[in-house]
C-alpha positions as CSV (number, residue, x, y, z in Angstrom):
1,M,-56.5,-48.8,-4.5
2,P,-56.4,-45.6,-2.4
3,V,-55.8,-46.1,1.3
4,T,-58.8,-45.4,3.5
5,P,-58.0,-42.7,6.0
6,C,-58.9,-43.0,9.6
7,F,-60.8,-39.6,9.5
8,S,-62.6,-37.5,7.0
9,V,-62.7,-33.9,8.3
10,L,-65.6,-32.1,6.6
11,M,-65.6,-28.3,6.5
12,P,-68.3,-26.1,5.1
13,T,-67.1,-22.5,4.3
14,H,-68.8,-19.3,3.2
15,L,-66.7,-16.2,2.2
16,R,-64.5,-16.2,5.3
17,P,-60.9,-16.8,4.1
18,A,-59.2,-15.6,7.3
19,L,-61.2,-18.0,9.4
20,L,-60.8,-20.8,6.9
21,R,-57.0,-20.3,7.0
22,R,-57.1,-20.7,10.8
23,S,-59.2,-23.8,10.7
24,L,-57.1,-25.5,8.0
25,A,-53.9,-24.5,9.7
26,S,-55.1,-26.2,12.9
27,L,-55.6,-29.4,10.8
28,R,-52.2,-29.2,9.2
29,A,-50.7,-28.9,12.7
30,Q,-52.3,-32.2,14.0
31,T,-49.9,-34.7,15.4
32,E,-52.2,-37.4,13.9
33,Q,-52.1,-37.0,10.1
34,D,-54.2,-40.0,9.0
35,F,-57.1,-37.9,7.6
36,E,-58.5,-36.3,4.6
37,I,-60.0,-32.8,4.5
38,I,-63.1,-32.0,2.4
39,V,-63.8,-28.3,2.1
40,V,-67.2,-27.3,0.5
41,A,-67.8,-23.7,-0.4
42,D,-71.3,-22.5,-1.1
43,A,-70.1,-19.2,-2.6
44,W,-67.0,-18.3,-4.6
45,D,-64.3,-15.9,-3.6
46,P,-60.7,-15.9,-4.8
47,E,-59.3,-15.5,-1.3
48,S,-60.9,-18.7,0.0
49,A,-59.7,-20.5,-3.1
50,A,-56.2,-19.3,-2.5
51,V,-56.2,-20.4,1.1
52,A,-57.5,-23.9,0.0
53,A,-54.8,-24.1,-2.7
54,E,-52.1,-23.2,-0.1
55,L,-53.2,-25.5,2.8
56,L,-54.9,-28.5,1.2
57,R,-52.8,-31.5,0.4
58,P,-53.0,-33.9,-2.6
59,Q,-55.3,-36.2,-0.6
60,D,-57.7,-33.4,0.3
61,T,-60.7,-32.0,-1.7
62,F,-62.1,-28.5,-2.4
63,I,-65.6,-28.3,-3.8
64,K,-67.4,-25.2,-5.0
65,R,-71.1,-26.3,-5.0
66,T,-74.1,-24.6,-6.5
67,G,-77.6,-24.0,-5.0
68,K,-78.8,-22.3,-1.8
69,N,-76.2,-21.1,0.7
70,G,-75.9,-22.9,4.0
71,P,-73.8,-25.4,5.9
72,A,-76.4,-28.2,5.9
73,T,-76.2,-28.8,2.2
74,S,-72.4,-28.3,2.2
75,R,-72.0,-31.0,4.9
76,N,-74.2,-33.4,2.9
77,V,-72.1,-32.8,-0.2
78,A,-68.9,-33.5,1.8
79,M,-70.4,-36.6,3.4
80,A,-71.1,-38.0,0.0
81,Q,-67.4,-37.6,-0.9
82,A,-65.9,-38.9,2.4
83,R,-63.7,-42.0,2.4
84,G,-62.6,-42.1,6.1
85,E,-63.7,-44.7,8.6
86,W,-64.8,-41.8,10.9
87,I,-66.5,-38.5,10.1
88,V,-65.6,-35.3,11.9
89,F,-67.1,-31.9,11.2
90,L,-65.3,-28.7,11.6
91,D,-66.9,-25.3,10.7
92,D,-64.6,-22.7,9.1
93,D,-64.7,-20.5,12.2
94,D,-63.6,-23.2,14.7
95,S,-60.4,-25.1,15.2
96,F,-58.7,-28.1,16.9
97,E,-55.6,-28.1,19.1
98,P,-52.7,-30.2,17.7
99,E,-53.4,-33.3,19.8
100,H,-57.1,-33.6,19.1
101,L,-57.2,-36.2,16.4
102,A,-54.5,-38.3,18.1
103,T,-56.6,-38.2,21.3
104,L,-59.7,-39.1,19.4
105,R,-57.9,-42.1,17.7
106,K,-56.9,-43.4,21.1
107,A,-60.5,-43.0,22.3
108,I,-61.8,-44.9,19.3
109,S,-59.4,-47.8,20.1
110,A,-60.7,-47.9,23.7
111,S,-64.4,-47.8,22.9
112,S,-66.9,-49.9,21.0
113,S,-69.3,-46.9,20.5
114,P,-69.8,-45.8,16.9
115,V,-70.2,-42.1,18.0
116,L,-68.1,-40.2,20.5
117,F,-68.1,-36.7,21.9
118,T,-65.7,-34.7,24.0
119,D,-65.3,-31.4,25.8
120,C,-65.0,-27.9,24.3
121,A,-63.1,-24.7,24.9
122,V,-65.0,-21.5,24.0
123,V,-62.7,-18.6,22.9
124,T,-64.2,-15.2,22.5
125,E,-62.5,-12.8,20.0
126,D,-62.9,-9.6,18.0
127,R,-62.6,-10.5,14.4
128,T,-62.1,-6.9,13.3
129,Q,-58.7,-6.9,15.0
130,E,-55.7,-8.1,13.2
131,G,-54.8,-11.7,14.1
132,M,-58.2,-12.0,15.9
133,P,-56.6,-12.1,19.4
134,P,-58.5,-14.0,22.0
135,L,-60.4,-12.0,24.6
136,S,-61.3,-14.9,26.9
137,R,-61.2,-18.7,27.1
138,Q,-63.6,-21.0,29.0
139,Q,-63.3,-24.8,29.1
140,L,-66.6,-26.7,29.1
141,D,-66.7,-30.1,30.7
142,F,-69.4,-32.4,29.3
143,S,-68.3,-35.6,31.2
144,R,-71.2,-35.4,33.6
145,Q,-73.8,-34.8,30.9
146,D,-76.4,-37.5,30.3
147,A,-76.4,-38.2,26.5
148,N,-80.1,-39.0,26.8
149,Q,-80.7,-35.2,27.2
150,L,-79.9,-34.9,23.5
151,W,-83.5,-36.0,22.9
152,V,-84.6,-32.8,24.6
153,K,-82.0,-30.2,23.5
154,N,-78.4,-30.1,22.3
155,F,-75.4,-29.5,24.4
156,I,-72.6,-30.8,22.2
157,P,-70.9,-28.6,19.6
158,N,-70.9,-30.2,16.1
159,H,-67.1,-30.4,15.9
160,A,-66.9,-32.1,19.4
161,L,-68.4,-35.3,17.9
162,A,-67.0,-38.1,15.8
163,Y,-69.1,-40.7,13.9
164,R,-68.2,-44.0,12.4
165,R,-69.1,-43.4,8.8
166,S,-71.2,-46.6,8.5
167,L,-73.4,-45.3,11.3
168,L,-74.5,-42.3,9.2
169,E,-75.8,-44.2,6.2
170,G,-79.1,-42.7,5.3
171,I,-78.8,-39.8,7.7
172,S,-78.3,-36.2,6.3
173,F,-78.6,-32.6,7.4
174,D,-82.0,-31.1,6.8
175,A,-81.3,-28.1,4.6
176,H,-84.9,-26.8,4.9
177,M,-84.4,-26.0,8.6
178,A,-83.7,-22.4,9.5
179,S,-81.8,-23.4,12.7
180,L,-81.0,-26.4,14.8
181,E,-80.1,-28.6,11.8
182,D,-77.0,-29.8,13.7
183,W,-79.1,-31.0,16.6
184,E,-81.8,-32.6,14.4
185,F,-78.9,-34.6,12.7
186,L,-77.6,-35.6,16.1
187,V,-81.1,-36.8,17.2
188,A,-81.3,-38.9,14.1
189,V,-78.0,-40.5,15.2
190,C,-79.2,-41.0,18.7
191,S,-82.0,-43.1,17.3
192,R,-79.3,-45.6,16.3
193,A,-76.7,-45.1,19.0
194,L,-76.1,-42.6,21.9
195,P,-72.8,-40.7,21.9
196,Q,-70.1,-41.8,24.4
197,H,-67.9,-39.2,26.1
198,F,-64.1,-39.2,26.0
199,A,-61.8,-36.6,27.7
200,S,-60.0,-34.1,25.5
201,T,-59.1,-30.4,25.6
202,G,-58.5,-30.2,21.9
203,V,-61.8,-28.8,20.5
204,V,-62.1,-25.0,20.3
205,M,-65.2,-23.0,19.5
206,H,-64.4,-19.4,18.4
207,K,-67.1,-16.7,19.1
208,D,-67.2,-13.0,18.2
209,Y,-69.6,-11.4,20.6
210,V,-68.2,-8.0,19.9
211,N,-69.5,-8.0,16.3
212,P,-72.6,-10.2,16.5
213,G,-73.6,-9.6,12.9
214,T,-70.8,-12.0,11.9
215,R,-72.4,-14.9,13.7
216,R,-74.8,-17.1,11.9
217,G,-77.0,-17.6,14.9
218,T,-78.1,-13.9,15.0
219,Q,-79.5,-14.0,11.5
220,E,-83.2,-13.2,11.1
221,T,-83.9,-16.9,10.2
222,S,-82.7,-17.9,13.6
223,S,-85.2,-15.8,15.6
224,N,-86.8,-17.2,18.7
225,N,-90.0,-18.1,16.9
226,V,-88.2,-20.0,14.2
227,V,-86.1,-21.8,16.8
228,I,-89.3,-22.9,18.5
229,L,-90.7,-24.2,15.2
230,D,-87.6,-26.2,14.6
231,F,-87.9,-27.7,18.1
232,L,-91.4,-28.7,17.2
233,Y,-90.3,-30.1,13.9
234,T,-87.5,-32.2,15.5
235,Y,-89.7,-33.5,18.3
236,R,-92.4,-34.6,15.8
237,R,-89.9,-36.2,13.5
238,W,-88.0,-38.1,16.3
239,P,-90.4,-39.1,19.1
240,A,-88.7,-39.4,22.5
241,P,-88.0,-43.0,23.5
242,T,-89.2,-42.7,27.2
243,P,-92.1,-41.0,29.1
244,E,-89.6,-39.1,31.2
245,L,-88.0,-37.6,28.1
246,K,-91.4,-36.8,26.7
247,A,-92.2,-34.9,29.9
248,Q,-89.0,-33.0,29.7
249,R,-89.8,-31.9,26.1
250,Q,-93.2,-30.9,27.2
251,A,-91.8,-28.8,30.1
252,L,-89.3,-27.1,27.8
253,L,-91.9,-25.8,25.4
254,A,-94.3,-24.9,28.2
255,G,-91.5,-22.7,29.5
256,V,-91.9,-20.6,26.3
257,G,-95.6,-20.5,26.5
258,L,-96.5,-23.5,24.3
259,S,-98.7,-26.0,26.0
260,L,-99.1,-29.4,24.3
261,P,-100.3,-32.8,25.5
262,L,-97.7,-35.4,26.5
263,E,-98.5,-37.8,23.8
264,W,-97.5,-35.2,21.2
265,F,-93.9,-35.7,22.1
């Protein structure tokens, strides 16, 4: 029988072999190696396949899926293949510092929570430059954030979270959403358990603000109007558990000119 790994690290990728190489290299550099990697590509390119062939190990998986492009479906495909006790997501343009999974494993041992989150460094870069040198780095501290605020809006990057796999049974990413599918997934999790914070400086989010066309969030499908519709969709699908949170939702949408009665939330 195969040994169950502690972590399954699930990585959607889309025609970005240089970024995929950096993400996979950050996993191969982890001091904690009790994990599997599942890479799911929604489009085919020989360069990404070559990177996967070079950096994935025998216990890892590379899947070229069919269907509509997008990370939501790729994450769902990866979750269906995951064997680890804990699920961690890592997009192909982000990375982990070498101690991250080791720190996470210690946090798991010290906590009874089935979902954990940590802090994040934001590194800006110009991806047209060789080696993608960092332009700036900012450390975000989420330790004082109230996890209940996730019912109103998201503040946790997807790869700063870790989920016990059993908690996610029956939960999936909504591939029909044009934006905010990471948050809608997290709200579904919050309906079962609120995330608990642990301290780490090992999560890195890479952003190219110099060449914004390379960022998924600037696509036409992520326009302001579409984002508002996805807020509405999430609010209706997952009603807030307290009157206070309902009022905060109401105030957020009122701030963009949408007036709705409190009971709607």
